[in-house]
C-alpha positions as CSV (number, residue, x, y, z in Angstrom):
1,M,-16.0,92.6,97.2
2,A,-16.6,94.2,100.7
3,L,-20.4,94.2,100.0
4,V,-20.3,90.7,99.2
5,T,-18.6,89.7,102.4
6,L,-21.0,91.9,104.5
7,V,-24.0,90.1,102.9
8,A,-22.2,86.8,103.3
9,S,-21.8,87.7,106.9
10,G,-25.2,88.8,107.5
11,V,-26.5,85.5,106.1
12,I,-24.1,83.4,108.2
13,G,-25.3,85.2,111.4
14,F,-29.0,84.5,110.5
15,I,-28.3,80.6,110.0
16,V,-26.1,80.4,113.0
17,G,-28.6,82.3,115.2
18,F,-31.4,80.0,114.1
19,I,-29.4,76.9,114.7
20,T,-28.2,78.2,118.1
21,C,-31.7,78.9,119.3
22,R,-32.9,75.6,118.2
23,V,-30.2,73.8,120.1
24,L,-30.8,75.8,123.2
25,K,-34.6,75.6,122.5
26,V,-34.9,79.4,122.9
27,S,-37.6,81.2,120.9
28,W,-36.5,82.8,117.9
29,D,-38.6,85.3,115.8
30,V,-38.0,88.1,113.3
31,K,-36.7,90.6,115.6
32,M,-34.1,88.2,116.9
33,A,-33.2,87.2,113.3
34,A,-32.8,90.8,112.6
35,T,-30.7,91.6,115.5
36,D,-28.4,88.3,114.8
37,T,-27.8,89.6,111.1
38,I,-27.0,93.1,112.1
39,M,-24.9,92.0,115.1
40,T,-23.1,89.6,112.8
41,V,-22.4,92.4,110.1
42,A,-21.2,95.0,112.9
43,V,-18.8,92.5,114.4
44,S,-17.6,91.6,110.9
45,I,-16.7,95.2,110.2
46,G,-14.9,95.7,113.7
47,T,-12.9,92.6,113.0
48,A,-11.9,93.6,109.7
49,F,-10.7,97.0,111.1
50,A,-8.9,95.0,113.8
51,F,-7.1,93.0,111.5
52,A,-6.2,95.9,109.3
53,A,-4.7,97.6,112.3
54,I,-2.6,94.7,113.3
55,A,-1.4,94.4,109.7
56,M,-0.3,98.0,109.8
57,V,1.8,97.6,112.9
58,R,3.0,93.9,112.2
59,G,3.5,94.0,108.5
60,P,2.0,91.8,105.8
61,F,-0.8,89.8,107.5
62,D,-3.6,88.0,105.9
63,P,-5.9,86.0,108.6
64,G,-8.4,85.1,105.7
65,I,-12.0,86.0,105.7
66,G,-12.7,82.7,107.4
67,W,-11.6,84.0,110.6
68,I,-13.7,87.1,110.3
69,F,-16.9,85.1,109.9
70,L,-15.8,82.8,112.8
71,I,-15.4,85.5,115.3
72,A,-18.7,87.4,114.0
73,S,-20.8,84.1,114.2
74,G,-19.1,83.4,117.7
75,S,-20.4,86.7,119.0
76,V,-24.0,85.5,117.9
77,V,-23.8,82.2,119.7
78,I,-22.3,83.6,122.8
79,R,-25.1,86.3,123.0
80,H,-27.8,83.6,122.5
81,I,-26.1,81.4,125.3
82,V,-25.9,84.3,127.7
83,R,-29.7,85.1,126.7
84,S,-30.7,81.5,127.5
85,K,-28.8,81.6,130.8
86,R,-30.6,84.8,131.8
87,H,-33.8,83.5,131.1
88,K,-33.2,80.4,133.0
89,A,-32.2,82.0,136.0
90,I,-35.4,84.1,136.3
């Protein structure tokens, strides 16, 4: 189940990265796609560990997989927004 979640997270990161770059009118290539996918998977793992730590301290806690996907894909969007602002400033 964890592997399926990571693959789904990678696909979501890929799609969100593509859509964000199109909206911001920023170039998007294979390197960028790989970075988006890997970043989303890494943030998903970190988020899952954070939710597990909260559950250990707080007791039964089930935030749902949707929150993990939301936080992970949000990190990709923020990355592209910061990247586009940096390129416009130069």
